[in-house]
C-alpha positions, 0 to 999 in steps of 0.5 A: 499499499501507498500512503500520500499526502498532498499539500500546496492548495490555497487560494489564489486569484485568477491568472495566478499560480499554485504548486501542489506537492504529493509525497509518497511512502510505503510501497513506493518502489511498486508504483507504476503511475502517479496522478493528480485528480480534482473534484468539485462537491456534487461532481465526479472526480476528474482526471488532471495529469499523470506521470509514469514511473518512466517519466511520461506525462499526459494531461486532461485537455482542460489543463494541457498547456497550463499545468505541469506534473514532474517528480523528484524520485529522491524526495518521493514527491510528485508536483503540479505546477498550475499556471493560468488559473481560472475559477473552474479550476477551483476543486479539491485536488487529490494525488493517485498512485497505481501499483500492480495490486492496487490504487490509492488516493491522498486526502486532497488539498483545496484550491480555490481561484477567485475572479 
């Protein structure tokens, strides 16, 4: 099992930037992929971006060109650099890790973008 702890959320004005962090612990050597999801209350959890163990990245169309996912292997940390934020990006952002046996989510960090 993998434990995930997110940080870096907060309130920002439209057009601003934030960087989210996700520290992984536990069975980190079995992780195949890490990702970020987000959820607005009353709506389904939405995929944002992912990075594989080989470093391949992928983005949803909603954030492509504005968000960047990266990792620091030595720190067991995945980042989500968010730029050009708009009010539609307001959500709770969850870190996700996938192994051959299971998937895990963190508890989330809230991002609020004001107009």
